[in-house]
N, C-alpha and C positions, 0 to 999 in steps of 0.2 A: 504494500500500500504506500502511495506517495504521501509526502508531508506537505501541508499548506501553511504558509505564514502570511497572514493578512496584515498589511501595513496601512494603518488608518490615521485619520487626523485631517484637520482643515487644510486647504491650500496654503503653502508657506510654512507649514509645520516641519518640513524637512523629510517628507516621506520618500521622495525620489533618491535623495542621498542615502538614507538608511536602507532602502530596498536594494540599491546597487551594492552597498557594503555587505548586506546579507548574501546577495548573489555571489559576490567575489569570495567571501569567506567560505561559503558552502562548496564552491568549485574547488577551492584549495583543500577541502576535506574529502574530495572524491565524489561529490554529488553532481548529478545532472540537474541544471536549473532552468526553469521556464519563468521568465519575469514578465508579468502582465500588468500593465497600468491602463486604467480605463480612459484616460485622456486621449490616448492614441486611437482608441475605438470610437470615441465621440467625435474626434476630429475627422476621422474617415467618413462618418455619416454626414458631417457638415460639408465636407468637400464633395461628397456624392450629390447632395442637394444642389450645389452650384453647378456641377457637371451636367446634371439632368435639367438644369434651368427651371427648377420648380419655382412657381410664383412666390414672391417674398412673404405674402400674407399666409401661405400654407406651409412655410418652413418651420422646422423645429429649432433652428439656430439663426442667429443674427451675427453678421461679421462685426468684429470688434477688435481693437488693439492695433499695435504697430504694423505698418504695411510690410508685407512679405513674410509675416509669421503665421498666417492662416489662423489668427485668433478668432474667438467667437464667444458669444453669450448664449446660454440655453434659453429658449423661449417656451418650448413644450417640454416640461420636466419629465414626461413619461419616457423620454429617450434614456434617462438615467437608469430606469428599471430595465428597459430593453437591452442596454449594453451589459448590465450585470447578468441577465439571462444568457446572453450570447457568450460571455466569458465562462460562466458555469458549464454551458454545453461544450465549449471548447476543451475545458479541463477534463470533462467526462470522456470526450472523444479521444484525447491523448491517452488517458488511463486505459481505455478499452482497446485501442488499436496498437499502442506501443508502450505497454507497461514496463517500467524499469524498477529494479529493487531499491535504488537510491535516487529517487526523483523528488525534487523540491519545486513547488510552485510558490513564487512570491507574487502576491496579488495586492496591488496598490490602488486605493480609491478613497475619495472623501464623499461623505453624504451627510445630509441633515439628520436622517433617521437610520442609524445602524441596525436598529431592531428590524426594520423592514428590509434593508439591504441584505442582511445575512440570510434571510429566509430564502432568497433566490438561489442560494447555493445548496440548500437542502441538507438533510442530516447525513447523507452519504459523503459530501465534501467537507462537512464540518467535523467529521470524526477525526480526532487527533490533530485538529487545527490549532494554531496559535494566533491569537488576536493581539497585535501590538499597536497600541494607540499612542501617538506622539502628541504631547501637550505643549502648546506654546500660545501665549496670549494673542488676542486678536490683532492688536496694533503691530506686534512683532511680525506676525504672518503677513500683514499687508505691506509692511516695509520690505520684507524679503522679496515679495512678488515684484515690487517696484524696482528693486536692485537688480533682479535677474532679467528684466526686460532688455532685449538686445543681446543677451548672452548667446553663445554659439552652440549650446547643447540643445538637442531636440527635447530634452526634459525640462528646459526653462519655459514652462507653460505660462501663457498669459491668462490671467483671471482678472476681470474688471472689478473696480471698486464697488460697482452696483451689485454684481452677483455676490461679492464677499459680504456686503451689508445685508442684502435681502435674503440670501440662502445659507451662507456658511458662517454667519456670525455666532450662531449657537447650534449645538447638536445634542443628541440624546445619549451620548456615551455614559454619562453618570446618572442617567435616569433610572428610577426604580423598575419600570417595565422591562427595560433591557436586562437588568440584573436578574429579574424573575425569569425571563425567557432563557437566559444562559444557565440558570440554576435548574430549570426543568429539563434542559438538554442533558445536563450532568446526571440527573436522577434517572433519565431514560437510557443511560449508558453511552451517550455521545460525549466523548471527552474533549472539551474545549478549554484551552488555557488562555487566560487573559493577562496582559501586562500593560501598565501605563507608564510611560517614560517622559520625563521633562526634557524638552529639547530646546530650551532657551539659551543654552550655553554654546560652547565651541564644538566644532566637528571632532576634535580630539577627545572631548569628554563623551560625546554620544557614541563614537566609534568603540571606545573601550567597553561601554556598557552593552552595546548591541553585539559586539564580538562575543562576549560571554554568554549573552542570551541565545545567540545562534548556535554556539557550540553545545549548549545545554539542550536545546530543542532537537538538534540532529543526533545527539548521542543517546536520547531517551529511547526506551523500548516503545514501539508503536504498533505492536501486533494487534490486529482487529479483534474485537470482542466476538466470540463465537455465536452467542445468542443475545439478541436484544429483546427483552421481554415486552416492552411497549414503546410506542413512539411518543415523543414529547408533543403536546398539543401546540398547534401553530396559532399565534395571535392573529386576529382579523386584520387584514391589510387595510390601511387607510390611504386616501389620496395623498400624493406628494405635497 
């Protein structure tokens, strides 16, 4: 069975840096790694709308940001759910068609509701998953996004101040309902480990902590449970 590490947190919290660090550390430990970040999938849908010349009033995205960076704002937030479904299906396809004994999926995304987002992966993909949430205050995240505009990396994603304020300012990571959901998964035999890490300091500090976390996650026994007595109840999905 493959291992999944979800790297979560609002834009600007340092997810891409941490996800790449995890990938590189895992490769050095002999693992095959698939790094999936949802911005790339969303951007592909945005560019497809342009290619197909879909009328602007019918588009799920609006062009936004520096010229030449293919930046966008999401207008129809249902595409956020669509992309998570596509990512989950891609992971299942890879596990089915090309199973490997030491395969790690590093899955990076930000959402307002992680309670809803995690449900798209199902209990099969959450088994033995590690949820790593990066904490950084809102103003720090905004400042980091401004600093990276114009950077040369494909991971220097543009996120507008409007979307940051209207969608990403708060999320449900610390909410009671998410805690209850994860607890029900545990009781049903779905082993999900969570870790919250402050990423307001230097890369050196976060690298040291994430390195230890990665090594611990990949060295743990992850043999599947032979029998799951019951499935954890799924909370009712609400609109985005």
